[in-house]
N, C-alpha and C positions, 0 to 999 in steps of 0.2 A: 457849798456842795450839798450839805444836808437838806437845806431848804429847797434846792432845785429838785431833789428826789421827792420831797414831800409835795412839791407843786405837780410832779408827775403822778404820784400815787393817789393823792386826795381826790382829784376829779374822777378817777376810776370808780370810787365809791360814791362820791357826792352826786354824780350823774348816772352811774350804773344802776342805781335803784329804780330809776324810771323805766328802764327796759324790763325789769322783772315785774313791775306792776302791770305794764302793758301786756307782756307775754302771759302772765298769770291769768289775766282777765280776757284776753283776746285770742291767745294761741297756746293754751296750756300743753297741748300735745307736743310742742316743740321740745319740751324737756325730756321726753321719752328716751331719746338717743343717748343721754348721759349715762344711763344705766348699762348701756352696752359696752362702754369703754372702761369700766371699773376694773381695778387690779385685785382688790381684796376678794378672796373666795367668799361666795355667798352674797356679796354686795349687789350683784346684778339682780338676784331674786328679791332682795330687800327693797331695791329701788322699784322693781315692778309691782310688788305686793303691798308695800307700805307707803312709799313716797308718791308714786304716780296717782294712786286713788285720792290723795290729799294734796296734790301738787299746788293748787291755788293757795292753800295755807302755807306750805313750805316756801313757795316763791315770794309771797308777801312777807313772810318772816325773814327771808333772805334780804328783801328790800329794806326792811327795818334795820337789820344788822348792818347793811352797807351804809345807811345814813349815820348810824352811831359811830362806826369805824371812821368814816370820813370826817365827822365832827371832831373826834378825838385826834386824828392826825393833823388837822389844821390848828389845833389848840396849842397850848404851851405846857411846859412842865412834865411831870410823870404821866399824865393822861395820854400824851403823845405816844409814849412807849407802850401803853396798854393797847392803843389803837394799832400800832405797828405789830405788836405780838398777835393780836387778833387777826390782822391781815395775813401775817406769815402762816399762822395755823390754818386759816381758811384756804390759803393757796396750797399748803401741804395736802389738805383734803382734796383739793382740785387736782393735784398731781396724781393721786390714786384714782380719783373719779374719771379723769380725762375730760376732754372738751368735746366729746361726742363725734369726733371725726373717725369715720370707718377707714381703716388702713389695711394694707396687705401684709405687712411684716413689722417686727418689733422696732426697727430703725425708724420707719415712717410713723409708727405709733409714738415713739419718743419725740420726734420732731413736731408732730401735729398736736398730740394730746397732752404731753408732759412738759416739754421744754419751755413754752411761754410762761407757765407758772413757776418753773424753776428759776428762770431769769428774774421774774418779778420778786421772788423770795430773795435771790442773791443781792438785788439792789437795795432791799430793805434791811437786811441783817446788820450792816454796819451802823445803821441809824439807832439800833438798840444801845449802842455805846456812846451816843451823843447826848448832849443836854439841849433843852429847848426853852430858852429864857423868854422867847417871844413867839406869839402865834404867827401863822403865815400872813394874816392881815397886818399885823404890826411890822413884819419884815417887808412886805410889799409897800406899805404906807411909808416906811423909812426910805426905801429906794426911790419912790416917787418924789418924796420931799427933798432928798439929796439932789435929784435931777433938776427940780425946780429952782433950787438955790444956785446951781451951776449956771 
């Protein structure tokens, strides 16, 4: 089960970085809405005055972060837990930031802007208590090898 969750989580990062590179270079204004759904007081202003003027830098830094997290999660040993911890912390940040969906009430805000990241966090937390003796490549290669033998 732990590797099934890693197979779900890792592509989110290993492929997600591509969207941030594209958006940073082609559609940087797309990020503006994220500042509107933040929960922490003052963060909306910080987003507007600090992040948005430098959004290309921040989006490209996010892309690099995603590559590193993805590589750590598909690896083995303790680095997997570092990748999972980084992923969980990032998703906690996204819970407060929101997903830029404009909603009419707090229930809709929870469902649209917060719940997806809360679910993503919930499926990763149990993995912090697992050991990872093999990388995802080794796990998948072993499964393919076993199928070939049968």
